[in-house]
C-alpha positions in Angstrom: -10.8 -11.1 9.2 -12.7 -9.5 6.4 -12.3 -10.7 2.9 -12.7 -9.4 -0.7 -16.4 -9.9 -1.7 -16.3 -9.7 -5.5 -14.1 -10.2 -8.5 -11.1 -12.4 -9.2 -9.8 -12.3 -5.5 -13.2 -13.0 -4.0 -12.8 -14.7 -0.5 -9.2 -13.6 -0.1 -8.8 -12.5 3.5 -7.5 -9.0 4.4 -5.5 -8.2 7.5 -6.9 -5.4 9.6 -5.0 -3.6 12.4 -6.3 -4.2 15.9 -6.9 -0.4 16.3 -6.7 2.9 14.5 -9.0 1.8 11.6 -12.7 1.2 11.1 -13.0 -1.2 8.2 -15.9 -0.8 5.8 -18.2 -3.8 6.4 -19.0 -6.3 3.7 -22.6 -5.0 3.6 -21.5 -1.5 2.9 -18.8 -2.6 0.4 -21.4 -4.6 -1.4 -23.7 -1.6 -1.5 -20.9 0.8 -2.6 -19.9 -1.4 -5.6 -23.5 -2.2 -6.5 -24.3 1.5 -6.7 -21.1 2.2 -8.6 -21.7 -0.5 -11.1 -25.4 0.4 -11.5 -24.5 4.0 -12.1 -21.9 3.0 -14.7 -24.3 0.8 -16.5 -27.0 3.5 -16.5 -24.6 6.1 -17.8 -22.8 3.7 -20.2 -19.3 4.2 -18.7 -16.6 1.8 -17.7 -15.4 2.5 -14.1 -12.7 -0.1 -14.2 -10.9 -0.3 -17.5 -7.8 1.9 -17.6 -9.0 3.8 -14.5 -7.9 4.1 -10.9 -9.3 4.5 -7.4 -8.0 6.9 -4.8 -8.6 5.4 -1.4 -8.2 8.3 1.1 -7.7 7.3 4.7 -7.0 3.9 3.3 -6.4 2.0 6.5 -6.2 -1.7 5.6 -7.0 -0.8 2.0 -10.3 -2.8 1.7 -12.1 -0.5 -0.7 -9.1 -0.1 -3.1 -8.3 -3.8 -3.0 -11.9 -4.6 -3.7 -11.7 -2.3 -6.8 -8.5 -4.1 -7.9 -10.2 -7.4 -7.6 -13.1 -6.2 -9.8 -10.7 -5.0 -12.5 -9.7 -1.4 -11.9 -6.2 -0.8 -13.2 -4.6 1.0 -10.2 -5.3 1.8 -6.6 -3.8 4.8 -4.9 -3.8 4.5 -1.1 -3.5 7.7 1.0 -2.7 6.9 4.6 -0.8 8.8 7.3 -0.9 6.5 10.2 2.4 4.7 10.6 0.7 2.0 12.8 -1.4 0.7 9.9 1.1 1.2 7.0 2.7 -2.2 7.3 -0.7 -3.9 7.3 -1.7 -1.9 4.2 1.5 -2.8 2.5 1.1 -6.5 3.2 -2.5 -6.5 1.9 -1.4 -4.7 -1.3 1.4 -7.2 -1.9 -1.1 -10.1 -1.3 -3.7 -8.8 -3.9 -1.9 -6.5 -6.3 0.9 -6.7 -8.9 3.6 -4.0 -8.4 2.3 -1.5 -10.8 -1.4 -1.9 -9.6 -0.9 0.1 -6.5 0.8 3.1 -4.9 0.9 4.0 -1.2 1.1 7.7 -0.5 2.2 8.2 3.1 0.8 11.6 3.8 -2.3 13.4 5.2 -5.4 13.4 3.0 -5.0 17.0 1.8 -1.2 16.8 1.1 -1.6 13.3 -0.4 -4.0 14.7 -2.9 -1.1 16.9 -4.3 0.4 13.7 -5.7 0.7 12.9 -9.3 -2.1 10.4 -10.4 -0.8 8.9 -13.7 -4.0 6.8 -14.1 -7.0 9.1 -13.7 -9.6 8.1 -11.1 -13.1 6.9 -11.8 -13.6 6.5 -8.0 -12.4 8.5 -5.0 -13.3 6.9 -1.7 -13.1 9.2 1.4 -13.5 7.4 4.8 -12.1 9.7 7.5 -12.2 9.1 11.3 -15.6 10.3 12.3 -15.8 14.0 13.2 -12.0 14.4 13.0 -11.3 15.7 9.4 -12.5 18.6 7.4 -14.1 16.8 4.5 -14.9 20.1 2.8 -11.2 21.0 2.5 -10.5 17.5 1.0 -13.3 18.0 -1.6 -12.0 21.5 -2.4 -8.5 20.1 -2.8 -9.8 17.5 -5.3 -11.5 20.2 -7.3 -8.5 22.6 -7.1 -6.0 20.0 -8.3 -8.3 18.9 -11.1 -8.1 15.3 -10.1 -11.6 14.4 -11.4 -12.3 13.2 -14.9 -15.6 13.5 -16.6 -17.3 10.5 -14.9 -15.4 10.4 -11.5 -17.6 9.3 -8.6 -16.7 10.4 -5.1 -17.9 8.3 -2.2 -17.8 9.7 1.3 -18.4 7.4 4.4 -19.2 9.5 7.5 -21.2 9.3 10.7 -24.9 9.7 9.9 -25.1 12.8 12.1 -22.2 14.5 10.5 -22.9 17.4 8.2 -20.8 18.4 5.3 -21.1 21.2 2.8 -20.8 19.9 -0.8 -19.1 22.3 -3.2 -21.2 23.8 -6.0 -19.2 21.9 -8.6 -20.3 18.6 -7.2 -23.7 16.9 -7.2 -25.0 14.5 -4.6 -26.8 11.8 -6.5 -27.2 9.1 -3.9 -27.3 8.9 -0.1 -27.6 5.6 1.9 -27.6 5.1 5.7 -26.4 1.9 7.4 -26.6 2.0 11.2 -24.4 4.8 12.4 -22.9 5.4 8.9 -24.0 7.5 6.0 -22.6 7.0 2.4 -22.7 9.9 0.1 -22.2 9.5 -3.7 -21.1 12.6 -5.6 -20.2 13.4 -9.2 
């Protein structure tokens, strides 16, 4: 079972469903948060204090829970697979206080119509490879004005997958790990 790799809940194990999800490896999670924290330091912003993360295609919730462990105020988990919902809920209850998380049971695009009381500094999008239109998700984020000034969007996709980044967003970092590519946008 994977575990939280940083922050106050470091080494806490997280349950992962036997199928339906592809958990982000510890190596990739470490890279994601190192890049986020380096970017925040370089641009003199606090990505955790009074901010939230939106974990789209949340699965077991590893990325959002990692952010909670590191001090983010709230995690919004968007998930539409009934088979993983109970696992996600159990993981949230294990790590979070009641007001630190919200599970939105809906598709990615419809889930992004939700009200996000705590504005996100991080949006993590990790769809099943080749099965989602990431462009429509990015356009929904822009249309609904979910972003704040320093929001960072991270997309985890298959390294061969191509996406079109809307003009309003800037790709500032790209990393490849095996079959996976991580894109960092602002």
